[in-house]
C-alpha positions as CSV (number, residue, x, y, z in Angstrom):
1,M,0.0,0.0,0.0
2,R,2.8,2.4,0.9
3,G,4.5,2.0,-2.5
4,W,1.2,2.8,-4.3
5,V,0.8,6.0,-2.2
6,D,4.4,7.1,-2.9
7,A,3.9,6.5,-6.6
8,A,0.7,8.5,-6.7
9,L,2.2,11.4,-4.7
10,R,5.3,11.4,-7.0
11,S,3.0,11.5,-10.1
12,V,1.0,14.5,-8.6
13,S,4.3,16.3,-7.8
14,D,5.6,15.7,-11.3
15,V,2.5,17.4,-12.7
16,L,2.7,20.3,-10.3
17,V,6.5,20.7,-10.6
18,P,7.7,18.9,-13.7
19,P,11.3,17.5,-13.7
20,L,13.6,19.8,-15.5
21,C,17.3,20.0,-16.2
22,T,18.9,22.0,-13.3
23,A,21.1,23.9,-15.8
24,C,19.0,24.6,-18.9
25,R,15.5,23.8,-17.7
26,A,14.9,21.2,-20.4
27,P,12.2,18.6,-19.6
28,L,13.6,15.4,-18.1
29,A,12.3,12.0,-16.8
30,D,13.6,12.6,-13.2
31,H,14.1,15.5,-10.8
32,D,17.6,16.8,-9.8
33,A,19.4,15.8,-13.0
34,L,21.1,17.2,-16.1
35,C,20.1,16.7,-19.7
36,P,22.7,14.9,-21.9
37,E,23.8,18.1,-23.5
38,C,24.5,19.9,-20.2
39,W,26.2,16.7,-18.9
40,R,28.6,16.7,-21.9
41,G,29.4,20.4,-21.2
42,I,30.6,19.8,-17.7
43,D,34.3,20.5,-17.2
44,F,35.2,17.9,-14.5
45,I,38.2,18.5,-12.3
46,G,41.2,16.7,-13.6
47,A,44.9,16.2,-12.9
48,P,46.9,17.7,-11.3
49,L,45.1,17.4,-8.0
50,C,46.2,17.8,-4.3
51,D,46.9,14.3,-2.9
52,R,45.3,15.2,0.4
53,L,42.2,17.3,-0.5
54,G,41.6,16.6,-4.2
55,L,41.7,20.3,-5.0
56,P,42.9,21.3,-8.5
57,L,46.5,22.6,-8.7
58,P,47.9,24.9,-11.3
59,F,50.8,22.7,-12.5
60,D,52.1,19.2,-12.1
61,T,55.4,18.7,-10.2
62,G,55.6,15.0,-11.0
63,G,55.7,13.9,-7.4
64,T,53.4,14.0,-4.4
65,M,51.6,17.3,-4.5
66,V,49.9,18.9,-1.5
67,S,47.8,22.1,-1.7
68,A,48.8,25.0,0.5
69,A,45.3,24.6,2.1
70,A,46.4,21.2,3.3
71,D,49.9,22.2,4.4
72,P,49.9,21.9,8.2
73,R,52.4,24.8,8.6
74,S,50.3,27.3,6.5
75,Q,47.1,26.0,8.0
76,G,48.4,26.3,11.5
77,Q,49.6,29.9,10.9
78,A,46.3,31.1,9.6
79,M,44.3,29.3,12.4
80,G,46.7,30.6,15.0
81,A,46.3,34.2,13.7
82,A,42.5,34.0,13.7
83,S,42.5,32.3,17.1
84,S,44.8,34.9,18.7
85,L,42.7,37.7,17.4
86,N,39.5,36.1,18.6
87,S,41.2,35.6,22.0
88,L,42.2,39.3,22.1
89,T,38.7,40.4,21.4
90,A,37.4,38.0,24.1
91,V,39.7,39.6,26.6
92,M,39.6,43.2,25.5
93,G,35.8,43.3,24.7
94,P,34.6,43.0,28.3
95,V,37.3,45.4,29.6
96,L,36.4,48.1,27.1
97,G,32.8,47.2,27.1
98,A,32.5,47.7,30.9
99,G,33.8,51.2,30.5
100,L,31.4,51.9,27.7
101,L,28.6,50.5,29.7
102,T,29.3,52.7,32.7
103,M,29.3,55.7,30.3
104,V,25.8,54.8,29.0
105,S,24.2,53.4,32.1
106,H,22.6,56.7,33.2
107,L,20.8,57.1,29.8
108,P,17.1,56.5,29.6
109,R,15.8,53.0,28.7
110,G,15.8,52.5,24.9
111,H,18.4,55.1,24.1
112,W,20.5,54.1,21.0
113,A,23.8,54.5,22.9
114,I,23.0,51.7,25.3
115,G,23.8,49.2,22.6
116,A,27.3,50.8,22.1
117,P,29.2,48.1,24.1
118,L,27.5,45.3,22.0
119,F,28.3,47.1,18.7
120,F,31.9,47.8,19.9
121,G,32.4,44.0,20.6
122,A,31.0,43.2,17.2
123,A,33.3,45.7,15.6
124,L,36.3,44.1,17.3
125,Q,35.3,40.7,16.0
126,A,34.8,42.1,12.5
127,L,38.2,43.6,12.8
128,S,39.7,40.3,13.7
129,L,38.0,38.7,10.7
130,V,39.4,41.3,8.4
131,L,42.9,40.9,9.8
132,A,42.8,37.1,9.6
133,W,41.6,37.4,5.9
134,A,44.4,39.9,5.1
135,H,46.9,37.5,6.7
136,G,45.6,34.6,4.7
137,R,45.8,36.6,1.4
138,R,49.4,37.7,2.3
139,M,50.3,34.0,2.9
140,Q,48.7,32.9,-0.3
141,R,50.6,35.6,-2.3
142,A,53.9,34.5,-0.6
143,L,53.2,30.9,-1.6
144,E,52.3,31.8,-5.2
145,A,55.5,33.9,-5.4
146,A,57.6,31.0,-4.1
147,A,56.0,28.6,-6.6
148,T,56.9,30.8,-9.6
């Protein structure tokens, strides 16, 4: 009985939402598929690939190749930088936020400045994100320069 109900619901759903190619919207027999023309047009990832992550690499060195994203040294430096910046904001946020809170505690309820400590903490975290991103870009450029 259950199979019959599933088949009926599938037929109704195919009428309401017909199966189409996810790329070109051509009619298909099944949902979530590609038509043969779109399938032939896919440029699959090929060699050279990172031996750890399977990421495409710009050139083949002939030996074992590991992407900079999988290199423990680079990964550790980026994670360490982000972690130390987050730790800094976790320590400095309450210290600076407490001072800001005392500055706004006398204001009437609902005043816009009461949220200043929260916004300041969010700004510190956004700054740590920007600095971590800049560090990652700098490391990536250094690795690209070393590869050329």
